[in-house]
C-alpha positions as CSV (number, residue, x, y, z in Angstrom):
1,G,0.0,0.0,0.0
2,T,0.9,3.6,-0.2
3,T,2.6,4.9,2.9
4,M,2.5,8.6,3.8
5,P,5.6,10.3,5.2
6,S,3.9,10.2,8.6
7,G,4.0,6.4,8.4
8,F,0.2,5.9,7.9
9,N,-0.8,3.5,5.2
10,V,-3.5,5.2,3.1
11,E,-5.4,2.0,2.2
12,D,-5.6,1.2,5.9
13,M,-7.0,4.6,6.7
14,V,-9.6,4.2,3.9
15,G,-10.5,0.8,5.3
16,L,-11.0,2.3,8.8
17,G,-13.2,5.0,7.3
18,L,-15.4,2.5,5.6
19,L,-15.6,0.4,8.8
20,G,-16.6,3.6,10.7
21,K,-19.2,4.4,8.1
22,G,-20.6,0.9,8.3
23,L,-20.8,1.1,12.1
24,V,-22.7,4.4,11.9
25,Q,-25.1,3.0,9.4
26,M,-25.7,-0.1,11.5
27,A,-26.2,2.1,14.6
28,G,-28.6,4.4,12.8
29,R,-30.8,1.5,11.9
30,K,-31.3,0.7,15.6
31,I,-32.8,4.1,16.3
32,I,-36.5,4.5,15.8
33,G,-38.6,7.6,16.3
34,S,-37.3,11.2,16.6
35,A,-36.3,13.3,19.5
36,Q,-39.0,15.4,21.1
37,T,-38.6,19.1,20.5
38,T,-39.7,21.2,23.4
39,G,-39.2,24.8,24.4
40,T,-36.2,23.7,26.5
41,L,-32.9,24.5,24.9
42,G,-30.9,21.3,24.2
43,H,-33.7,18.8,24.8
44,A,-33.6,17.2,21.4
45,F,-29.8,17.5,21.2
46,T,-29.3,15.7,24.5
47,S,-31.8,13.0,23.5
48,N,-30.0,12.4,20.2
49,V,-26.6,12.2,21.8
50,I,-27.8,9.6,24.3
51,A,-29.6,7.6,21.6
52,W,-26.5,7.4,19.4
53,R,-24.3,6.5,22.4
54,Y,-26.4,3.4,23.0
55,A,-27.1,2.6,19.3
56,L,-23.3,2.2,18.9
57,D,-23.3,-0.4,21.8
58,P,-23.3,-3.9,20.3
59,R,-25.3,-5.1,23.4
60,V,-28.3,-2.9,22.3
61,S,-30.8,-4.1,19.8
62,R,-33.1,-1.0,19.7
63,V,-33.2,2.6,20.8
64,S,-36.5,4.6,20.7
65,L,-36.9,8.3,20.8
66,D,-40.2,9.7,22.1
67,L,-42.1,6.4,21.5
68,G,-44.0,4.2,23.8
69,Y,-43.0,0.9,25.4
70,K,-44.7,-1.2,22.8
71,K,-42.4,0.1,20.1
72,L,-39.4,0.0,22.4
73,L,-40.0,-3.6,23.2
74,G,-40.7,-4.4,19.5
75,L,-44.2,-5.8,20.3
76,Q,-46.9,-6.2,17.6
77,T,-49.5,-6.4,20.3
78,A,-49.3,-5.5,23.9
79,P,-51.5,-6.0,27.0
80,F,-51.3,-2.2,27.5
81,K,-53.1,0.3,25.2
82,W,-51.3,3.4,26.6
83,G,-48.3,4.4,28.7
84,P,-45.5,6.9,29.0
85,R,-43.3,7.7,26.0
86,P,-39.8,8.1,27.4
87,D,-37.5,10.5,25.7
88,I,-35.0,7.7,25.1
89,G,-35.6,4.0,25.6
90,V,-32.9,1.4,25.2
91,F,-33.7,-2.2,24.6
92,F,-30.7,-4.5,25.3
93,R,-30.3,-7.9,23.5
94,N,-30.7,-9.7,26.9
95,G,-34.2,-8.1,27.3
96,R,-33.3,-5.5,29.8
97,V,-34.6,-1.9,29.3
98,K,-33.0,1.4,30.2
99,V,-35.1,4.6,30.1
100,F,-33.9,8.2,30.1
101,E,-36.1,11.3,30.5
102,V,-34.5,14.7,29.5
103,V,-35.9,17.2,32.0
104,S,-37.8,20.2,30.4
105,R,-38.3,23.5,32.1
106,T,-41.8,22.5,33.2
107,D,-41.1,18.9,34.2
108,V,-40.9,17.6,37.8
109,E,-38.1,15.0,37.9
110,R,-39.7,12.8,40.5
111,N,-42.9,12.5,38.3
112,L,-40.8,11.5,35.2
113,I,-39.1,8.8,37.2
114,N,-42.3,7.5,38.9
115,R,-44.5,7.3,35.8
116,N,-41.9,5.1,34.0
117,A,-40.9,3.1,37.0
118,D,-44.6,2.4,37.9
119,F,-45.4,1.4,34.3
120,M,-42.4,-0.9,34.1
121,R,-43.3,-2.5,37.5
122,R,-47.0,-2.9,36.5
123,W,-46.2,-4.7,33.2
124,S,-43.1,-6.6,34.5
125,I,-40.7,-4.8,32.2
126,G,-37.2,-5.7,33.4
127,G,-34.7,-2.9,33.7
128,E,-33.1,-0.2,35.7
129,T,-34.8,2.7,37.5
130,P,-35.5,5.4,34.9
131,I,-32.8,8.1,34.7
132,T,-33.4,11.8,34.4
133,V,-31.0,14.1,32.6
134,K,-30.7,17.8,32.4
135,P,-30.2,19.2,28.8
136,F,-26.6,19.3,27.8
137,S,-25.6,17.2,30.9
138,L,-24.0,14.2,29.3
139,R,-23.0,12.4,32.5
140,S,-25.7,9.8,31.6
141,L,-23.5,8.7,28.7
142,Y,-21.4,6.9,31.3
143,K,-24.2,5.3,33.3
């Protein structure tokens, strides 16, 4: 292959670029829905960043944005007809669920957590306690 003065092999770099492009395309197919836009600055941005972080994780099979649990779980039919629509829902290959709510100006954090936790408990949806995130606070990327 062609080696640049810096020692990088050009063909290897092109191969890495194609690999990266493939990973992004694969991750993009895992994301369903679109981030909720609210009057809160950074709400949609934060939702999208968290969604992409988990979509790139090979342990994750699906990430939903502003969709209900039926879509998150990939169910054609469900025993529930309604329910909360978390800002970000993550469905792991092992069946575990992780839910994030980005806190808007008018939201009460405890209510966001409770409505998702209660719904998950009522319908035996396995997963972690829902996580609330402030817009632009990306600490949740490491949870």
